[in-house]
N, C-alpha and C positions, 0 to 999 in steps of 0.2 A: 504494500500500500504505500509505503514512502516513494518508492519510484514513480509509482503513478501520480502522488501527489507533487513531487517535483517535475514531472512532465506536464501536469495541468498549469502549475505555477509557472513556466517557461511560456507556455503557450498564451496564458491569459497576460503575462506582464508584457509579452511582446505586442500582442494585439492591442491592449490598452494604451500602451507608448504610442504606436503608431496613429491611433483614433485621437488622443488627446494633443499628440503635436499637429495633426492636420486640423483638429477643430481650433486649437490657438492660433495657428498661421492663417487659416480662413477668416476669423473674427479680427484678427490684426490687421489683415490686408485691407478688409472692408472698412475698420475703423479708420485707418491710414488714408486710404482714399478719401473718406467722407471730411477728414480734417485738412486736407490739403488747401482749401480755400484761405486756412488762417495764415499762411506762410507770407510774409513780405518782408521789408527791411528789417525789421525788428525782432519778429519772430522768424527764424531761419529754419531750413529743413532739418538740420542736426539737431536743433532744439526739438521739434515734433519726434524725431526717430528717439531721441534720450527719453521723451515723456512717454512714448509708446513702449520703450523697454522697460520703464518703471512700472507699467501696469501688466505686464507678463505674469507675474505672480498672482495677482489679483484674477486674471483670465483662468489661470492654472485651478486658483480655489473654486471659482464659478463652474468651470467646465469639467472638474474632474467626476463628479458623480455621473453625470451623462456619460462621459468618456469611458469611463468603467463600465456602465450599462452595456454600451454599444461594443466595446472590447472584448468582454466576456460572453455576449451572445454571439460574436462573430469566432471567437476561439472555440467555444463549446458547440456551435452550428458546423464548424470545420471538423471538431472531431467526431460528430455525428455523422456528417456526411462520408467521412473515411471509415466508419463502422467502429471507431476507436470506442465512443461512448457504450456500443453494445457489447463490446468485449468487457468494460468494465462492468456493466449491469451484469452479465454471465458470470462473472468471478465472484458476484455476491455483494456488490455495491448497489445500495438502495438508492432511491432519488434523495432522501434524507442524509443518507452517507454523502452522497456527492456535494449536497449544499453545506454539510458541517466541513468537509475538505475545502470547498471555496471560501467559507468564513476564515478557517486556520489560514490558508494560503494569502488572504487579504490582509492580514496583520502589518506586516511591513509597510503595505499601502495606507492602511490606517494611521501608523506611526508617522510615515511621511505627511499625510495630509495634516496631523496636528502640530507638526513642525511648520508646516507652510502656513496654515492658520493661525499659529500663535506667534511666530517669530517673524517668518518672511514676509507674510502680507502687511504687518502692522508697520515695519521697517519701510516697506517699500511706498506704502501709503503717505508715511509722512514724509519720504523724500520727494514723492510726486506732487505734495501740498507744498512743499517749498518750493520746488521748480516751478509749479504753475504759478506762484506768487512771484517769482522771479521773471518769469517771461511773460506771463499774461496779465499778471495783475490781481489774481484772483485764484480761490481756491476751494474746491468743492461747490456745494450748493446751500451753503449755511448762511448765505450773507442777503440781507434785505438790502433795500434801495438806501436805507440810512445808515447801513452797516452791519456790524456783529454785536448783539447785546447779549449781556451777562449779568446777572445778579448775585450778590453776596452778601452776607452779613458783616457788620461794621463793629465796633466796639461799642455803640450806644444806638445802634438802630440799624438800617439796611442801606446799602448801595447799590445803585444800577449803573453799570458800565457800557458805555457806548465805543466801540472803535469802528474808525472809518477804515484803516487798512491794516493788515496783517502782513508784517515783513519777514522775509524767507528766514532772518536769524533769530525768529523767537520775538522779536521787540514789535511794538505798536506803533501807529502813527494816528493822528488825529484823535485824540482820546477825550471823551466827555464823561464827567462822573457827577451822577445826581445823589446827594447827601440826604437821607431822611432820618428824622429822629424816631423814637420809640413809638410815639402817635401817628407815624407814616405821613408826618407833614413836611414839606420840602426845607431843609436847613441850608442848602448850598449847592451851587453848581461850579465845577472845576473844569476848564477847559486846558488842554496841553497840546502841544505839537507833537511830542514824542513821548514814548515811555518804554521802560526796561525792566524785567523783572530780576529780581536779584535777591535771593536769602529771605524770601516771604516779604518783599517790599516790591512796591511798584514804584519806580523811580522817573518823576515826569520831570521834564524840561520845557521851559517857556509856557509858564503856567499862569492862566488868569482865574482867579477865584472869587466867586461872588458869594459873600456872606450874608445871610438874611438874619435880620435882626428877630429874635423870638418875639417882640412884642409888635411886630409887626402889623399883625391881624388885628390887635387892639387900636393901633393907631389909624388904621384904615376904617375901621368902624365908627370911630368918633367923627371920621371927616373934618378934622381939625389939624392944623399945620404941625408937625412935631419939632421939635427941638435937634433931633439926631437923624442920621441917615439911615432909611430903612433896609437898603441894601448897600454894604461896602465892598468895595471893588478893590482886589490886591493883586500885584504883579511879583511875580518871583521867577527866579533863574530855574531852579530846581526845587523839588517838593518830594519829599518820601512818605508814602502812607503804608500800612501793613494791608496785605491782601493775603486772601487765601487762592486767588486765581495764579495759574502757571501756563507756561507757554504750551505744555501738553495738553491742558485743559482747554486752551483755546483752540488748539488745532483738532482737539474731539470735537468742537463745536461745528466744524465745518467739516468733518469727515463721517460717512455713514457708519453706524453704529456697527455693522457686520464685518466692517474692514479693523476694527479696534481688537486688540487682544481681550480675552477675559479679564484679567487682571486690570488692564486700564478702562475696562468697561465697567468693572465693579467700583473704582475709583470715580469715575465719573457719575455713576449712578448715586453714590454716596454725597457727591457735591450736589447733584440735583435735589436730591431728599433733604438736606440740611437746609437748601435755600427754598423749600416749598414749592420746587419745579416738578413740571411731569417729567416722569422717567419710565411710562409704560414701553414707549417704543426701544429704549436701551434693555429693559429687562428683558422682553421678549427676544431681542438680538442677542442677549447672553446666552438664554436658552437655547437658541437655534445653534449658536458656536458650540455648547456642548453637544448637541444632538448631531452635530455634523458627522462625526466618525459614524455614528449608528446610520446615518444615509447612506454610507457606503455600503453597510452589510444589507440594507432594503433593496438598493440597487443591485447586488449579486444575487439576492433572493427572488427579484424580478426575472433576472436572466435565466435562471434555472429551470422554470417550467417553460420558457419561451423555446430554449435550446431543445429541450427533451421532446417538443411537438413533433409529430410524425407528419412530415410534409411530403408528397409525392414529386411534385414539379418547384424548381425554383427555391430548395428549402432555406438556403443561407439569406438570399434575398428576401425573402417574405419575411424571415425571423427578424432580420435587422430591422425592416420596416415596422414590424411590430414593436421593437425594441425603441425605436424612436418614438412612436406614438405613445408607447408607455412613460417614457422619460418626460414628453410633453406635458401627457396628462397629470404627471406626479408635480411637475413645475407648477402648473396652473393650478393645482389644487393647493399647493403650497403657498402661492401668493393669494389665494383666495382666502383661506383660512388665517392668514396673517393681516389681510385688510378687515375680515369680520371680525377676528378677534381684538383688533385695535378700535373698532367701531364699536362693537359690543360688550367691550370690557371683559373678555374672556379671561380664564387664568392663563397666566403666561406660558406654564409648562404644557399644558394642553395645546395652546396655540402652535408651539413649535413642535412637539410631539406627536400630535393627532394625526396629521397625513403620513409620518410613518409608520404609525401602528397601524392605520386602516390599509395601507398599500402591502404592508408585511403581511399582515392576515389574508389579503386577498390572494396575493403571491403563495404563501401556505397552501392555502386551501387549493388552488389551480395545481399544485405541485403533489399535494396526495391525491388530487383526483386523477393527474395523469398516473402517478403510481399504483393506483388500485381501480384503473378503469376496466380492465377485466371481470374482475370480482364485482364491480358496481353493474358492469353490464348482464353478469349472469344473475344477480339479485333483482335486476328490473325484470329481465324476462321470466324469472320465477314467481314474482310477485304480482306482475301486471295480470289483472284478473282477464282483459279481453284480448289475450295474447291468441296469436292464430296457431293452432295445433299443425304441426309437420306431418 
């Protein structure tokens, strides 16, 4: 059985490698062609190629499940076409035994996928965000027309931070800070041309501070002239304020949650919860990151019954087509469950794990049906009351 398992592993690894490389190349080519119109005097072709290179780990992360599904179907269908699966079945290997072998030989792929998802993809996405800021002046989809917005607790109230531009070195530009007291009344407004983060401090330069007098509401309510200035304007070259924000948190704001590591997601979720911000999307993303290795096993489970189906003509092509349909259906179900879970407030683990469990049960049922189809056919002919006597 060890020899058979090694042979299966070699065939599946080779097929999956070919399919994944082909898919990555195809998607990269179409993306490159679609973005060629951005090339100009400032954004050159070498910059576009560099950005495409940084997106390769993310494409590998996205395409690995469907590539594993198609590659496994190609390998197993080829074995079936050469009657090698028949030999395995005749030697006493059941359909469930074949599935267990597929799960065992996929462990290196699962370990590699965890490495890609938790280490390589976050690093490449950070570099991609920095390069996009440097070449295009923007990163990700988290920027509104007014800039990037953040909220945090201050020493005696709350603070809302607006950042006009994120710089590639982790610093910020065009910073506006709104200071609120414990009663959530505006106490001051600070504007700075630039800011940098260091040792839990936000170091602002070229600062214009507007300090609102605490009694300004009483003065305005009396509608009488006051002897003091309701708003005091101060100018300073540099100003340091304590902050819980870091360049990593700022970059997490512009990155998709699925592109972050589980540890970074956990820190970002804590930041959102501490500041009474919505973290449902990030929690679901963390669960989907945890479920991702299980998705690879689900893909192999789908491949097993499709490969064992008996087809008289065009077996490999028909099985690959069914595998692509199954992969597309799984992707659509996953996205539908994600959107419905976010809309209706479903439990995060159910939103992330539900489609995988449903497809896994259906694939196992199909595998058992193929395994025991002869026995089920005999039982059906025996118990069907209107069977025709031969």
